[in-house]
C-alpha positions, 0 to 999 in steps of 0.5 A, a space after each residue: 327065392 328059388 322061385 324064379 326062375 325057375 323056373 320057369 323053365 320047364 314049360 318049354 319042354 312041351 314044345 319039343 315032343 310028339 303027340 301020344 298018338 304019334 301024329 305031328 302037328 302041321 305048322 306052328 302052334 302056340 301053347 296057352 298055360 292054364 290059369 293058376 300054373 305056379 312054380 313052388 320054391 324053397 330056400 334053405 339055411 345051413 341048419 336045414 330050416 327053409 322058407 317056401 312059397 310060390 310064384 306065378 308064370 306068364 307064358 309068351 311066344 311059346 311056339 311048337 312046330 311038329 316035334 321041334 321047338 321054335 322058340 319060347 319065353 316065360 316071364 315070372 313077375 317078381 311081384 307075384 312072390 307068395 310065402 307059404 311058411 306057417 308064419 304070422 301074417 306080418 312076418 310073411 309080409 316082411 319076408 315077401 318084401 325082403 325077397 323083393 328087395 335089393 338083397 334078393 330079386 330087386 323088384 324095383 330094377 328087375 320086375 321079371 325073371 325070364 326063361 328063354 328056351 333054345 330046344 327040348 330034346 328027348 332023353 335016350 332013357 327016363 332018368 331016376 326021377 322020371 324025367 324024359 326030356 331035357 330043356 335047354 335054355 337060359 335064365 335071366 335074373 338080376 339083369 344077367 342071362 346064363 345057361 340053365 338046362 332043366 330035366 322034366 317029365 313031359 306028356 303031350 296029348 292032342 288037347 294038352 301038355 303037362 310038364 312036371 319037374 324038380 331041380 335046383 340052381 345056384 343063385 350066386 351065379 346070377 349075383 344073388 349073394 345075400 347071407 352066403 358069407 362063410 363066416 356067418 353062423 349056420 342059423 344065418 347063412 342061406 344055402 346057394 341052391 334054390 329048389 324049384 318044383 313045377 307042375 304045369 298044364 297047358 292047352 293046345 289049340 
């Protein structure tokens, strides 16, 4: 369920960086996410058991000008949720449908999770997880848009951009509160944080 969003988010990181050879692109350019770019997610019970899976990304209006972000948006189709747990096919399908239900992402009303980028700034130093950029933006989930900043490791060459990141976000901030009641036993209570991991490659024109 952390899917989403996830995020989603990182793609935008690329747009704030300089090429490795120090040159800067003149004018705006669009970045194309390579087919098969996925976000991985994990959602944990209080016992430590987790469900995991992937979700697709559709990149739209991702614009870079020199070393400045000029705007961008990544849309994550909720229908693309895939469960990767080692479960019987029928249980995987049941879990997928539950994640798409009103208890979680509510596919019928909100078919996409959207991450909009405001900027991507280079950090003063690489953090303990190898991240060198901070992507600033907002995540729209269940019809609610809230700020969500994401640290990422970004590499830009003359031909492509790669983004790698791993982060968590609190789903309850967006109103996703299923199985969070403190009175539930640990085996039935889902943690608020969704874990998201992304390894993305995008082609430059």
